C-alpha positions as CSV (number, residue, x, y, z in Angstrom):
1,M,-0.1,0.0,-0.1
2,I,2.7,2.4,0.7
3,R,3.9,2.3,-3.5
4,A,0.8,3.6,-4.1
5,H,1.3,6.5,-1.9
6,Y,4.7,7.1,-3.7
7,P,3.5,9.9,-5.9
8,I,1.6,11.7,-3.0
9,L,4.9,11.7,-1.0
10,I,7.0,13.0,-3.9
11,A,4.2,15.3,-4.3
12,C,4.6,16.5,-0.5
13,T,8.0,17.0,-0.9
14,L,8.8,19.3,-3.7
15,L,5.9,21.2,-2.3
16,S,7.2,21.3,1.0
17,G,10.1,22.6,-0.2
18,L,8.6,25.2,-2.1
19,S,6.6,26.1,1.2
20,A,9.6,26.4,3.1
21,Q,11.6,28.7,0.4
22,N,9.3,31.2,1.9
23,Q,9.7,30.5,5.9
24,G,13.6,31.0,6.1
25,P,16.4,28.6,7.3
26,A,15.5,25.4,8.1
27,P,16.5,24.5,11.6
28,Q,19.5,22.5,12.2
29,G,20.1,19.5,14.7
30,N,18.6,16.2,14.9
31,A,15.3,17.0,16.5
32,A,12.7,14.0,16.0
33,P,9.1,15.6,14.6
34,A,6.4,15.2,17.1
35,P,4.0,12.4,17.0
36,L,0.9,12.5,14.7
37,S,-2.2,12.4,16.3
38,A,-4.7,9.6,14.3
39,A,-7.8,11.8,15.2
40,Q,-6.8,14.9,14.2
41,P,-4.2,16.0,11.2
42,P,-1.4,18.8,12.9
43,A,-2.0,22.4,12.3
44,S,0.1,24.1,10.2
45,P,1.2,27.8,11.7
46,S,1.4,28.9,8.3
47,M,-2.2,27.6,7.9
48,A,-3.7,30.1,10.6
49,A,-1.1,32.8,9.1
50,Q,-2.0,32.9,5.4
51,P,-5.8,33.3,4.4
52,S,-6.7,30.4,1.8
53,T,-6.3,31.8,-1.7
54,A,-8.1,28.5,-3.5
55,P,-11.2,29.2,-4.5
56,L,-14.7,27.9,-3.2
57,L,-15.3,24.0,-4.5
58,P,-18.7,24.2,-6.9
59,D,-22.0,23.4,-5.0
60,D,-21.3,20.0,-6.4
61,P,-17.6,19.2,-5.2
62,T,-17.9,15.7,-6.5
63,V,-16.1,16.7,-9.9
64,Y,-12.7,16.5,-7.9
65,L,-13.4,13.0,-6.9
66,G,-11.0,11.2,-9.0
67,M,-8.5,14.2,-10.2
68,T,-5.1,13.7,-9.9
69,I,-2.5,15.8,-7.7
70,A,-1.7,17.6,-11.1
71,D,-4.9,18.8,-11.6
72,V,-6.0,19.8,-8.5
73,L,-2.9,21.7,-8.4
74,A,-3.6,23.4,-11.2
75,Q,-7.1,24.6,-9.9
76,R,-6.2,25.1,-6.5
77,G,-2.8,26.1,-6.5
78,P,-0.6,24.7,-3.6
79,P,-2.3,23.4,-0.1
80,L,-1.1,25.3,2.7
81,G,-1.0,21.9,4.7
82,M,-0.5,18.3,4.0
83,A,-0.6,15.3,6.8
84,P,-0.6,11.4,6.8
85,I,-3.7,10.1,8.4
86,R,-3.4,6.5,10.1
87,G,-6.3,4.4,9.4
88,P,-7.3,1.4,11.8
89,E,-5.5,-1.0,9.2
90,V,-2.6,0.1,6.9
91,W,-4.2,-0.2,3.9
92,Q,-6.5,2.9,5.1
93,D,-3.3,5.2,5.5
94,D,-4.1,8.5,3.7
95,V,-2.3,11.6,2.9
96,E,-4.5,14.8,3.1
97,F,-3.6,18.3,1.2
98,S,-5.7,21.1,3.1
99,W,-6.0,24.9,1.5
100,G,-6.8,26.7,5.4
101,D,-10.2,27.2,3.8
102,G,-12.2,24.4,5.6
103,C,-12.1,21.6,3.0
104,R,-9.1,19.0,2.9
105,F,-8.8,16.6,0.0
106,D,-7.6,12.9,0.8
107,W,-5.6,10.8,-1.7
108,F,-5.3,7.1,-2.9
109,D,-2.8,6.3,-5.8
110,N,-2.7,9.6,-6.9
111,H,-6.5,10.3,-7.1
112,V,-8.7,12.6,-4.7
113,W,-10.8,10.1,-3.2
114,R,-12.8,12.1,-0.5
115,I,-13.3,15.8,0.1
116,D,-13.9,16.9,4.0
117,F,-15.7,19.9,5.0
118,N,-15.8,21.2,8.4
119,S,-17.0,24.1,10.0
120,D,-14.4,26.8,8.4
121,Y,-16.0,26.0,5.0
122,K,-17.8,28.7,3.9
123,G,-19.6,27.2,0.5
124,S,-22.4,25.1,0.2
125,V,-22.5,21.7,-0.6
126,F,-25.2,20.5,-2.6
127,G,-27.3,23.5,-1.1
128,L,-26.0,22.4,2.7
129,F,-24.1,24.6,4.9
130,I,-22.1,23.9,7.9
131,G,-24.4,24.8,10.7
132,D,-27.3,24.1,8.9
133,A,-30.0,22.3,10.9
134,S,-30.7,18.6,9.5
135,D,-33.8,18.9,8.3
136,K,-33.1,20.7,5.7
137,A,-30.6,17.6,4.2
138,L,-33.9,15.9,4.6
139,S,-35.8,18.5,2.4
140,L,-33.1,18.7,0.0
141,L,-31.6,15.5,-0.2
142,G,-34.8,13.2,0.5
143,Q,-34.8,10.1,2.3
144,P,-30.9,8.9,2.6
145,H,-29.4,5.6,1.9
146,F,-28.0,5.0,5.7
147,V,-28.9,6.6,8.8
148,A,-25.6,6.2,11.2
149,V,-25.3,6.9,14.8
150,D,-23.5,10.3,13.9
151,G,-25.0,11.1,10.9
152,L,-27.1,10.5,7.7
153,V,-25.6,8.7,4.6
154,W,-26.7,9.2,0.8
155,R,-25.6,7.4,-2.5
156,L,-25.1,9.9,-5.9
157,P,-25.6,8.0,-8.5
158,W,-25.0,10.2,-11.5
159,R,-21.0,9.9,-10.8
160,G,-19.5,7.6,-13.3
161,F,-18.5,5.5,-10.3
162,P,-20.0,5.1,-6.4
163,V,-20.0,8.1,-4.9
164,Q,-21.9,8.8,-1.2
165,L,-22.5,12.2,0.7
166,R,-21.9,11.7,4.2
167,I,-23.7,14.4,6.7
168,A,-22.5,14.4,10.4
169,I,-24.9,15.6,12.6
170,K,-25.0,16.6,16.5
171,D,-28.1,18.2,18.2
172,S,-29.8,18.7,15.3
173,V,-27.3,20.8,12.8
174,I,-24.7,19.6,10.6
175,T,-21.5,19.8,11.6
176,D,-19.6,18.0,9.2
177,I,-20.2,17.1,5.1
178,A,-17.6,15.0,3.1
179,V,-18.3,13.6,-0.6
180,F,-16.4,10.0,-1.3
181,R,-15.5,7.1,-3.6
182,A,-17.5,4.4,-2.1
183,D,-15.5,1.8,-4.0
184,L,-11.8,3.0,-2.4
């Protein structure tokens, strides 16, 4: 599975070198990096200091699913942050790009397989905004395919591969939205 991430790791290395050029000299010594939390990617100081210049995604962000790193970078520019994300099993490890605008792209085999939107995202996803009442999702999207403990899942059959939309809900409010390829 690690080989599947080689193109992403190379891109991350190249992009890290580009952003490091703007950050001043690298620290010297043998200091080990801090361990990453599996629950949340590390916060990057550059993400907090720089506002996102990436454009908001279209209301139907599934057009990005399946895109290559080169295609996404051409449309959104270089990410402000990149992080490895540990899955429950080794084959579920991911690399995640973020632009500081509340959406994150997860990669598999050099292609976008998931886009996650959190409370910092100011755009809509299928007419839904983070913070909307959960009833709005039902009125716009109809009955979900699956009801989970913390949210709702819909199938989006109009894409060329199995795509799903997951909406996390807490206290009847939408707290997180994700679109993803269900076959990966």
